[in-house]
N, C-alpha and C positions, 0 to 999 in steps of 0.2 A: 436797283436800290429798293429795299423793303423798309417801310416805316409803318408802325402800328399806332392807332389811337383807340381809346376805349369807345364803345359804340355811342355813348352819350355825348361824345365830343364831335360827332359827325352828323351830317344831315344828308338824307337821300335826295338827289336831284334827278335821277334817271335810272333807267334799266337798260342793259344791253340786250339787243334783239338778235336777229339772224345775221349771218355773215353775208357780205355783199362782195362779189367779184372774187378775184384770186389773190389780192394783195394783203388780205387779213383785216379789211375794214369791217366794222360792225355797225349796225343800225342803233341809234340811240332812241329809246322811248322816253321822252321828257316827262319828268314828274315834278315840274316846277312851273310857276307862273311867269318867270322872268325870261323873256325873250333874249336871246343872245348870251344866255348863261354859259354855253359851251364854246362860244366863238374864240375866246382868247386863252383857253386852258393850256397850261404847260404840263400839269400833272393832276391826277385825280385818283381817289381811292376806288378800287374794285374790291369789294369785300373788305378785308383788313390790310390789304397791300396797296401801296401807292405805285401807280404806273405813270411812265412818261408818255406824254401825247405826242405822236408824230405829226398828225394833221386831223383837222376837222373839216368836213366838206358837206355842203348842202346840195341835195339832188331832188328835184321835184317836190319841194316842201318837206322833205325828210332830212334828218341830220345823221351823219356817219362819222365815226371815230376810228382812227388807226393808231395803235400803240407802238412805240419803239420796241423792236425785237419780236413783234408778232407779224411776220412777213408772209404767212400763208393761211389758207382757209382752215386747215386742221388745227393749227395752233390757236387761231382766233376763236374757233368753235368751243374751246374749253372755257371761254369767258361768257358765252351765251347765258342769258337769264340771271346774270349777277347784277347787283345794284351798284350804281355809280354814286359815290358820296364825296362831299367836300368837308373840310374842317369847318366846324360851326362858326369860328371867328371870320371865315371868308364868305359867310352868308350875305346875300344881296341886301342892301339897306332898304328899310321900310319907311313909308310915310306915316305920319301920326294917325292912329286909329287902325293901322294895318297890323296883322299878326301872322306869324308863320304857322302853318298847319301843325307842325310838331310841337309848338308851344300850347296850342289849343287842346290837343289830345292829352288826356289825363286830368284835365280840369274838372273840379267838382262843380255841379250846376245846382244853384239854389234859386227858389222863387223869392218873391218880394217879402214873403212871411218867413224867410230863412229855412224853409223846408228843403231838405236835400232831395233832389230829383235823380241823382246819379252822377256818373262820370262820362265825359266825352270819350268815346272809344274809336270814333272815325269821323272824318269830315268829308262829306260829299260835295264835289264841285258841280254846280249846275250853271246854266247860261245866265240865269237871273241873280242867284245868290248862293252862297255856301249853305249847307245844311249840316248841323251837328247831330250825330247819332249818339244819344245818351242812354246808358244802361244803368238802371237802378232796380227798383222792384219790377218794373216793366221797361221796355225799350221805347223811347220816344224820339221823334224827329223834331228838331228845333231849327227853324230858319234863321240864319244870321242876318236879321233885319234890325234896324235901330228901334223899331216899334216893339220888338220882342226882347232883344238882348240890351239890358240896361247898363251892365257894367262888365268889363273883362279886366281882371287883375292877374296878369301872368305870373308876377312874383309870388302871389298868394295861391296860385293855380285855382282861381275861383271865377265863376261866371254867374252873374245874377240876371234872371229873366223874369219878364212879366208873364206869368202862366195864363193870365186872363186873355192875353193877346193870342196865345197858341190856339184857342178855340175859334178865333176869328180868321186865322190864316188858312 
């Protein structure tokens, strides 16, 4: 069965890595913070097509997926390096004050004096906190810390930061 959604209706949750074994299983490279995201999948988008999941298995801390109808290495290899996506409405729920990376990317960043610093083009995940890469006249790195980020308004696609705090970080 093939079903298609517009790219804005889907979110990337992983990428398919190398084939494992002879049965057509592929390694999943998770691109999500939600543990267990893949465990109960029945179907998932690979590119613009939806695939039925035969099984998900964990081996040595890694996750592998096998799709219905992909029963050998050669067939499974055709899916390597493609992104795994889910319908945006099936995104994992968030706690108050949490945001999806895809919601942050594209937000305008303003300082407290309403000066436009640029747009968030990428979010780096670090052990201590996320870092927003903002491109405007120059590229700046903004740590996602409460002392720096004063407001995030996803609906308005706007983030307000205390630029004075950037020099201290």
